[in-house]
DRENROVEX-114791 format. One record per residue (C-alpha): residue number from 0; y, x, z. Coordinates in steps of 0.25 Angstrom, whole numbers, plus 2048, in hexadecimal, padded with zeros to 3 digits. Example, Ala and Ser with C-alpha at 12.3 -4.5 7.8 and 13.67 -1.06 7.14 Angstrom:
2
(0, (7EE, 831, 81F))
(1, (7FC, 837, 81D))
This chain:
229
(0, (E1E, CA6, E0E))
(1, (E27, CB3, E0D))
(2, (E36, CAD, E0B))
(3, (E34, CAE, DFC))
(4, (E2A, CA2, DFE))
(5, (E1D, CAA, DFB))
(6, (E0F, CAA, E04))
(7, (E0E, CB5, E0C))
(8, (E02, CBF, E0E))
(9, (DFD, CC6, E1B))
(10, (DF2, CD0, E16))
(11, (DEC, CD7, E1F))
(12, (DE4, CE3, E1A))
(13, (DE0, CF2, E1A))
(14, (DD8, CF2, E0F))
(15, (DE0, CF8, E04))
(16, (DD9, CF1, DFB))
(17, (DDB, CE5, E00))
(18, (DE9, CE4, E03))
(19, (DEC, CE9, DF5))
(20, (DE4, CDE, DED))
(21, (DE9, CD4, DF7))
(22, (DF6, CD7, DF6))
(23, (DF7, CD7, DE6))
(24, (DEF, CC9, DE5))
(25, (DF8, CC3, DF1))
(26, (E06, CC7, DE9))
(27, (E00, CC2, DDE))
(28, (E02, CB3, DE5))
(29, (E0F, CB7, DE9))
(30, (E0C, CBA, DF4))
(31, (E13, CC3, E00))
(32, (E0A, CCD, E06))
(33, (E0C, CD4, E14))
(34, (E01, CDE, E16))
(35, (DFC, CE3, E26))
(36, (DF2, CEC, E2B))
(37, (DEE, CE8, E36))
(38, (DEB, CD8, E3B))
(39, (DF4, CDA, E49))
(40, (DFF, CDD, E41))
(41, (DFB, CD1, E36))
(42, (DFE, CC8, E42))
(43, (E08, CCB, E46))
(44, (E0D, CCB, E38))
(45, (E07, CBF, E38))
(46, (E0D, CB6, E44))
(47, (E1A, CBA, E40))
(48, (E19, CB8, E30))
(49, (E18, CAB, E27))
(50, (E0A, CAF, E21))
(51, (E05, CA8, E18))
(52, (DF7, CB1, E14))
(53, (DEF, CB9, E1C))
(54, (DE6, CC2, E17))
(55, (DDC, CCB, E1E))
(56, (DD4, CD6, E1B))
(57, (DC8, CD2, E27))
(58, (DC7, CDF, E30))
(59, (DC1, CDF, E3E))
(60, (DCF, CDA, E45))
(61, (DD2, CD0, E39))
(62, (DC8, CC4, E43))
(63, (DD1, CC4, E4E))
(64, (DDE, CC4, E42))
(65, (DD9, CB8, E3C))
(66, (DD5, CB1, E48))
(67, (DE3, CB4, E4E))
(68, (DEB, CAE, E40))
(69, (DEC, C9F, E43))
(70, (DF2, CA3, E52))
(71, (DFD, CA8, E49))
(72, (E09, C9D, E4D))
(73, (E0C, C9B, E3D))
(74, (E0F, C8D, E3A))
(75, (E05, C8F, E2D))
(76, (DF9, C98, E2D))
(77, (DF6, CA0, E22))
(78, (DEA, CA1, E18))
(79, (DE1, CAC, E1E))
(80, (DD9, CB6, E14))
(81, (DCE, CBF, E1A))
(82, (DCB, CCB, E10))
(83, (DBB, CCE, E16))
(84, (DB0, CD6, E14))
(85, (DA6, CCF, E18))
(86, (D9F, CC1, E12))
(87, (DA3, CB6, E1D))
(88, (DAE, CAE, E21))
(89, (DBB, CB5, E28))
(90, (DC0, CAA, E33))
(91, (DCD, CA7, E33))
(92, (DCF, CAA, E24))
(93, (DD1, C9E, E1A))
(94, (DCF, CA9, E10))
(95, (DC3, CB3, E0D))
(96, (DC3, CBF, E03))
(97, (DB8, CC8, E03))
(98, (DB8, CD7, E01))
(99, (DB9, CDF, DF8))
(100, (DC6, CD6, DF5))
(101, (DC6, CD8, DE7))
(102, (DD4, CD3, DDE))
(103, (DCA, CC6, DDA))
(104, (DC5, CC3, DE8))
(105, (DD3, CC5, DED))
(106, (DD9, CBB, DE4))
(107, (DCF, CAF, DE8))
(108, (DD2, CB1, DF6))
(109, (DE1, CB1, DF3))
(110, (DE0, CA5, DE8))
(111, (DD8, C9E, DF5))
(112, (DE2, CA1, E01))
(113, (DEF, C9E, DF7))
(114, (DEB, C8F, DF4))
(115, (DE8, C8E, E03))
(116, (DF6, C96, E08))
(117, (DFC, C8C, DFE))
(118, (DF5, C7F, E02))
(119, (DF9, C83, E13))
(120, (E08, C86, E0E))
(121, (E0C, C79, E08))
(122, (E02, C70, E11))
(123, (E0C, C79, E1C))
(124, (E1A, C76, E15))
(125, (E24, C6D, E17))
(126, (E31, C6C, E0E))
(127, (E3D, C67, E17))
(128, (E43, C59, E13))
(129, (E4C, C54, E1E))
(130, (E4A, C45, E17))
(131, (E4E, C37, E1D))
(132, (E45, C2D, E1E))
(133, (E3E, C1E, E23))
(134, (E2F, C21, E2A))
(135, (E27, C14, E2F))
(136, (E20, C17, E3B))
(137, (E12, C12, E40))
(138, (E1A, C04, E45))
(139, (E1F, C03, E39))
(140, (E2E, C06, E3B))
(141, (E37, C0E, E32))
(142, (E40, C1B, E39))
(143, (E48, C25, E33))
(144, (E40, C32, E31))
(145, (E46, C3F, E2B))
(146, (E3B, C47, E22))
(147, (E3E, C54, E25))
(148, (E33, C5D, E21))
(149, (E26, C5A, E17))
(150, (E1A, C60, E11))
(151, (E0B, C5F, E0D))
(152, (E04, C5D, E1B))
(153, (E10, C56, E22))
(154, (E1F, C50, E25))
(155, (E28, C53, E30))
(156, (E32, C4A, E33))
(157, (E3D, C45, E3F))
(158, (E44, C3A, E44))
(159, (E4A, C36, E50))
(160, (E3C, C2A, E51))
(161, (E31, C2F, E5B))
(162, (E23, C2F, E54))
(163, (E16, C2F, E59))
(164, (E0D, C3A, E56))
(165, (E02, C35, E4C))
(166, (E0D, C28, E46))
(167, (E0B, C27, E38))
(168, (E1D, C27, E32))
(169, (E1C, C22, E22))
(170, (E28, C26, E19))
(171, (E2C, C29, E0B))
(172, (E33, C35, E08))
(173, (E3C, C3A, DFD))
(174, (E39, C4A, DF9))
(175, (E45, C50, DF3))
(176, (E44, C50, DE4))
(177, (E38, C46, DE1))
(178, (E3C, C38, DDD))
(179, (E34, C2F, DE7))
(180, (E31, C2E, DF6))
(181, (E22, C32, DFB))
(182, (E1C, C29, E06))
(183, (E17, C30, E12))
(184, (E10, C2C, E1E))
(185, (E0F, C36, E28))
(186, (E09, C39, E35))
(187, (E11, C3E, E40))
(188, (E0A, C4C, E45))
(189, (E13, C50, E50))
(190, (E24, C4C, E54))
(191, (E2E, C56, E5E))
(192, (E36, C4E, E66))
(193, (E42, C52, E5D))
(194, (E3C, C46, E53))
(195, (E35, C51, E49))
(196, (E25, C4C, E44))
(197, (E1D, C53, E3C))
(198, (E14, C4A, E32))
(199, (E07, C4A, E2D))
(200, (E04, C43, E1F))
(201, (DFE, C35, E21))
(202, (DFE, C2F, E11))
(203, (E05, C34, E06))
(204, (E03, C2A, DF8))
(205, (DFB, C35, DEE))
(206, (E09, C33, DE6))
(207, (E12, C37, DEF))
(208, (E09, C41, DF6))
(209, (E0B, C48, DE8))
(210, (E1A, C47, DE9))
(211, (E19, C4E, DF5))
(212, (E10, C59, DF1))
(213, (E1A, C5B, DE4))
(214, (E24, C5C, DED))
(215, (E1E, C65, DF5))
(216, (E17, C6E, DEC))
(217, (E26, C70, DE6))
(218, (E2B, C73, DF2))
(219, (E24, C82, DF6))
(220, (E28, C8A, DEF))
(221, (E20, C98, DF2))
(222, (E1C, CA5, DE8))
(223, (E13, CA0, DDE))
(224, (E08, CA8, DDB))
(225, (E0A, CB5, DD1))
(226, (DF8, CB0, DCD))
(227, (DF2, CA3, DC9))
(228, (DEC, C9D, DD5))
């Protein structure tokens, strides 16, 4: 995302009609757009920046560009929209827009892409907590932990204790601004020597899961679309 928390798009096309229509409708979605006329420059920009959406007008060199997008070092891979004159799936694309690109067809494609971007953003976003808690491990002993961050896909912990990969920890955490602590069971996915853990959720009671989701939505601040999605 850009500093003002707008989704960011890399638009790769030499076709003025595609660029004009895309740029207008991306603006309606409050998506910041960077335009590239070559896939070489586009890949350099993709590797350096923080791109949420890639729209590529398919040409001869586009296939290699699409194959290389997953190879970028960005922790979150962008949603890819391919604009194609061919009536068949495009490898590497999540959404295919067939030419001619009308306002109606572009709007429909971007609506599908926006929903996927929003889902990915909420799934990968992490929010700092630095909250102390007591956790129960496999051996049923209670140990001190610090919940460093939390998100829709998992939770980060730190502790002086050592935990095995795959071990399940259970604990309560009071999210800032909420009225009651929520119960979480989480499995250790990875661990560092200095006591930092990455965990995935195993079980959260439905009521507590609703509290977590509502809290995460309240923290996810980004520019809202100017049009209804």
